[in-house]
Structures are given as structure tokens and as C-alpha cells.
N, C-alpha and C positions, 0 to 999 in steps of 0.2 A: 336488703334486708326485708322489704316489705313484700317484693315478690316470694320469698323465703316462708314467710307467715302467712301466705294467702292460700287459697285452694285454686290448684290448676297451673298452668306452666306462662310465667310471665316473658314477655320478649321484650328486650330493652336495644334501641338502636341509638348508637351514638354513645356509648359507655367509654368515660374517659381513660387514656392509655397509661395512666400515672400509677406509681408505686402505690398509693394511697387505696384505690379501688383495689389493686390486686391484692392488698392485704385485706382488705374487706371479703373478696370472692376466697382467700385460701382459709381465712377462719370459718366461714359459712360452711365448706367444704369439710372441716373438721367437726362441724356440726351435724352433718349428714345432709347437707343441702348440694342438689346436684345442679350443677352450673356448666352449661355447654357451650362452647364458641359456636358463633354463625358462620356463613361465609365470608364476612368480615372480621378481623380482630377487634372491631367497637361493636359489634352486634353479639349478644348474649340470650341465653335462654334459661331461666330459672325456675326450677320445679319445685312450686310449693310444696309445705309439709303441714301446713294450716297453723293456729294459733297454738301456742306451747307444744308443739309437734317437733321441736329440734331433739337431736340424740346427744347424750353427753359424750364428750370427745374423751379420746383415749390418753391424750397427753394435753400441756399448758398450750393455750392457743395464743398466737404472738400477732399483735396488731401493727408490728414495724414503727414505722414513722407517724402513723395515723390516729391523733386524738379523736376526729370523728369516729372512725372504725371502735376503737377501744369504749368511747363513752356511750355510743349508739348500743352497743352490744351488751353494754351492763344492764341498761334498760328493757333488754328482749330477755337476757338469760335471769335477771331477778324473777321471772315468772314460771321457771322451769324447775320442775324438781329433782335437780342434781347441783351436783357442786363443779364449778368452772374454774380452774386459776388461769389468769391472763396476765401476759407481760408484753413488753415492747422495747424497741430500740433505747440507747441510753438517753436520746432526746427526749423520747416520750415519757421514760421511766423519772424524769424530773418534772413532771407537767401536773397540775394538781387535779386528783380524781375525788377527793372527798366531797365537793360541790355537788358531784353526782351520787355519790354513795349515800349522803344523808337523807334527801327525799326518798331512795329506794328503800332504806332502812325503815322509814316513817311508814312505808305502803307492806312492810312485813318481809321483806328480805334480810339476809344477813350477808354482811360483807366485810371482809377480812382485810384491811388496809392498814397496816400499823403506822406508817407515815404520812397516810393520805394519798399515796401515788402509787404506781405501778411497781413491781407486781402486787396482783391482789387475787383474792378469793372470792367469787359470789356464790353463795348458797341459795337457790332459789327456793320460791315458796308460794303458797297461795297469796295473791295479793289483794289489796283492798284500796279503793280510789280515794284519794286525799287532794286538797287545795293547797297548793304551794306557792309561795311567792319567792322568785329566784332572787338571791342577795346581788348579784351580779348578772346582767344582762346576757343571756347566753343561748345561743341556737340550739348548740349541743347538749346543754343539760336541760331544756324545755322539750327537745326531743327524746332525752332519754326517759322523761318523765312519762311525755305521751305515749311512748313506746309499752313502758310498762302497764300506763293505765288503759293501753287497748287491749292487756290481757288481764286486769284485775277486776274484780267485783265491785260495781256500781260507777261512779262519775269521778274522773280525775279533772282537776282544773289546775292551770300553770297562769300564775298571776308574774307580769314583768313590769319593770319600772320604766322600760324603753323597748318600742318593737323591735325584735330581731327578725331575720330571715325566716321566710314562711313556707321553704319548701316542702316541709314534712306535712303540715295542715293540707297543701295542695296536694301532696301527694296521698296523703290517706283518702282524701277524698274521691280521688281519681280511682283508687283501689275499693271505693264502696264503704267508707266509713265517715258517717256523717259529724266531721269535727265542726263545733259552732264556735263563734268569737264576739264578744260584746265586751262592755267597758270594765268587767269584772274578770276578765282573762279568756284564756283557751280552754274548750272542754272536750271531753272524749268520754262516751259512753263504753264502757268495757264490755270484753266477749262478744265485741260484732266481728262477725267473720269477714276476713279479706277475700276479695274475689281477684283473680289473675287478671291483668291486663296488658296491653301493648304500651310502651312507654318510648318518646321519642327525646332525648336529652339534647338540649339546645347548649351552644357553645359556653364555657364558664366566664362569667363577667367581670370575676377577679382576674383572671388570665389575659383576658381582653384588656385590662385597665393598664397593663404596661404599654401595649402598644398606642393607646388612647393618649397616655401621659407621655410619651414621647414624642406624639405628634404635635402634641398642643405645646410641647416645652422649646423645640427646635426650630428655629426661624425656617421657613418656606416648606415646612413638613407638612404631610395630611396623610390620613388613612382612612379606608374604609372597610370595618369589621362587619362581616355577616354571618347570619345564623348564629348571633349570640343571644344568650338570655337575657330579657328585659323585665324580668321580675321586679316590680316596684320597691320590694326591700333589698336590692341589690344595685341599685342605680344612682345612688347618692353620690358616687364619684362624679358622675357626669356633671352635676349641680355643681362641685367643686373645680374641675375643669373650666366650667364658664366662669365661675368667680374668678379663676387668673387668668381669664381674658380669652380663652380659646372659643372658637366657632365649633359648636357642637350640635349635631341634628340626630335624633333617633327615629328611628320608624318601625314599627311593629306591622308584622305580617297579620296575627290574628289577636287582637288584644283580648279575646275571651278564651283563649287555650287556658288549659290547667297551668302551662307555664309558657308566659309570653316569650315570644322570640321573633327576631327582627335584624337589622342593620344599625349600627353605628358610624356616623362619620364626624371625623374629627378634623380641623383645621389649625394651624397655628395662628393666635392672634396677639394683641399688645399684652404682654404679660403684668400682672399687677399681684401685690402681696396677697396672701390669705391668710385668715385664721381659722383655725376649726376648734368650735366650741364643744365642750363634754357631752352635751345632749347630742352631738353628731356621731360620737365615736363607734358606737353599736353598729350605725349603718357603714362605716368605713374601714373596720378594724383590720380587714385584710388587705385593704388598699392604702394603708397609712405609709408602708415603705417605698411605694412608687411614688406617692404623692409627696415624699419627703425628697426623691430623685428629683422631682419636677420643681419643686422649693429651691433646690441648689442650681438649677439651670436657669431660673428666672429671679422673680422679684421677690422670692422669700416665704416662708411658711411657718407659723407657730401652732403646735397642738397641745393642747391639755386636756386632762381628764382621760388619758390613755395607758394607764397603769397596767392593764390587761395585757398590753404589749411585752411585758417583762416575763410573762408565764407561757408564751408560744413556744415554737420550735427551738429559739434561743430567746435570750433577753434581749429583745428586739430594740429596745430604746438604745441599751448600752452599745451593743454592736452595730447598730444602725449610725448612731452618732460617731463611733470609732471610725467607722469605715469611711464615712462622708468628710471627715476631718482630713483623712488622708489624700483625697481628691484637693484639698485647700478650702472645702466649704468652713465659713465660721457659724458654729452651730452648737447650741447652750442646751445642756441635757438637764430635764428637770425630772422627780419622782415619778412624773405622771404625763409626759411628754418630751418635749423639744422645741427650741425657736432656732431656725436658719436664717441667717441674714441675707439680705438681697445682692445679687450679681456679682457673685465671687468670680475670681478667674481659676478655673477648674484645671488641673493638670491631672494626666494619666498617673495610677496609683496601682499598688498592690494592696490587696485587699483581702480579707478571710470572710467567705460566705458563712461561718459559724455553724454549719450544719445546718442551714435553713433556706429552703427554696426561693422564698419571697426576697430574702434580702441578696441573694446571688441575683436575681432577677432586676431588684432595684438598682443594684451596682452596675449592672451591664447597661441599663438605662442612663445612669449618671454620667458613664463612660462615654456616652454618644456626643456628650458636649465638653468634653475634656480635649486637650492637647496633650499628644503622644499616646503610646499604648498604655493598656491597664492590664493586668493580671487578676483574676478573681480565683483564689484559690478554695478548692472542694466545690467547685460551681457544677459538678455532675448532681449535685443534689437536687437540681433543678427537677429531675425525676420525680419526684414525690408527686408533683401536680402538672409538669409541664414539659414532657420528656424530648420535645422536639422544638424546645423555645429558642435555642441557638440557631438552629437551620433557618426557624422562621425570621430572625433577627439579620442573618445573613442576606436572605433574600429582598429583605424591605431595605436594606441599606446598599443595594447594589443599583 
């Protein structure tokens, strides 16, 4: 997306092969952005059109299953002088969009979303900078506002009650936009041109978390995960693994890089019960399903303050607890989390992925510690973020 708004051609190496990135690419294509594949399917070049330089699409743009695509594009399109209708798949159409629409309207855009969800229409306009405190910590909401602020008149400030992942701030700086941060929030000065750059994308920590958790929970197991992102706003799950009792070592090749990258080594240790407090949840929101699997395989886990899980690709609290109970786990569901009892005897189960890629992968990790076969219905949904997940799982289990 930043490449699309920049001047020049941006080369991206290591683009994730998942369906979410393909949804972004398809939407940008409808908006007049030329994205060309390189010698590897994971390498692309994006021909930038400059700030507010996108074209009006000829039809509704479809974000598929990707909440990131939909929410970030809302911020970009809010500053363009045309109307865009946007939709997504059945799962995405259930997810809340008003939390993004409200600040964009304050900046001057008009967004028609009768029930606060997709489908919606963005009526772009000349935007003005605002100061906005996000009611719920969300990197997607923060990013949408910053992308709108990038194209607005004046300065835009986003205030968060808890820090969320900062990939956007780092990426904006890499493209030449001087984003600043202080105790008052994140600040961006509008109408600052972006300049194309070369980008190397490290491996996704949230995908790596499934292998790290499996090694930490299964006796005699160990795994080394190389060239994975070590952005400090994404590695809170490693601290949780240490609290579980695992031996975790991380080494960063270049801590000064825009996106730090390196190796994570995880070894099984003496398992202990863990409690995750509400203040920790924003930094763990994507890893909570696999940490729940780890809790089932070990000494138990309690999570509170995670009501945001109910508005992900599925109601992750209800779907997760239902699936883990099928394995024999003792788990209590709360409005904002769950509690898993220690050391259950797990048995193979027939479980539903509920259209949620992270649940499918979390149930696969749980199945590693269960006796007997497990069937995960709808497991092909892993293609949203990790198409090769089951191939890697098979290699690791050999």
C-alpha cells in the first residue's frame, strides 16, 4: 500500500504467499496500481502513483477475508476524490468497521456503513488532521488513521491506551515520512511525499508462534526458526513461552534494521501454569489461540481482557473453547477470555476451524499432544495466512 502511494517503483522481497496479501494486491490493481511479479513468486514490484494518485475502480473492491486490507484501504481511500464500494467474504462482513469509519469521518470523509460493517462505501474528500484516541487498542485502526493523515492537511495524532505493533510507523520512515512518537501519541505530518524503496520482509512472528509453542509444550521437542521478524512489538509471546517454562533464545542479526530479523530457538522445559493479564493482550492478540493450545498441553492457562477475540475471523473465544473441549480439555469460557485446567488427558477429536486460519493451526498443534487421530474440518482456511502450514508440520514431525 505504501508503495502504491509512493513515487517510483518499490521492490518487495519476501511477500507472504497467503490469501490476505493477494487480496491487497487485487484491490490495488482495481485502483490502478501496477504490481508485477519478479523471478520469485515472493518478489514483486509496485509502481507507485503518488499521494492521492489512485484511480476510481470500475466496480466494488473485494477485500476477501482480510480485515487488514479493508481497514487500511479505508484510510487511504478516504483522501481520494471519488467513491469506492467495498465488500469482503462472509467472515469479514461480520467484523466491525465503524471503529475505523468514525475517525475518518472526523477528518472529513463520508462513509456509508449502515450497520457498521461491510459492505460499505467510502466517499473521499480533502481531509484535515485530527488528534484521535482509539477506544480499543488496534494497529489496524491506528494505521488507517495514519494513512489518512499522510494525505491530509496538517498534523494527525493517534493516541493509544496500550502500544500496538508498529510496523506502519517503521515502514513510513523507510519510505521517507518522518513519523514521530512521544508520550502524547504517534504524529504524522500530512502531504509528505513517499519515495519508493526496496523492502525485505522477514518471516511472520505470528506464524512462527505455532512452531515455537509446539516445541515448548511437547516433551523432548526443539525448533530453530530462522529469518523471522523480531520487532519488539511482536515478540511478547516469547516471554509467555518462558513463563510456561520453555527455554527460549532469540538472536537478532541487525537490531538497527527497520524491521529486526533473526533466529528463535525454543526447547521444551518444565511446564508451569500461566496467567495473561488484560494489559498484555494487545501484544498477544494473534498468538492467544496457539497459547491456548499450549495451555491444554501443559499446566494450564488463564486469559482475561481479551474480548477483542470475539470479533476476529470467528468468535475466537467460543469457537476455541468448543474445539478444545472436544480434545478433552477442561476449559471455562468468560466474556473476555477463558481458563484452561492443568494436564488434561487429550484425545483425538473432530473439530471445526470455523472459517478461522488461526484456529485451524491451533487445533493442529493441540492434536500433536493427543492420543488418536484428529480431523480439522475446513482446515484449508490456513491459506489465508500460511498456505504451507501442513507441509511444514509434516516435515517437523518426521
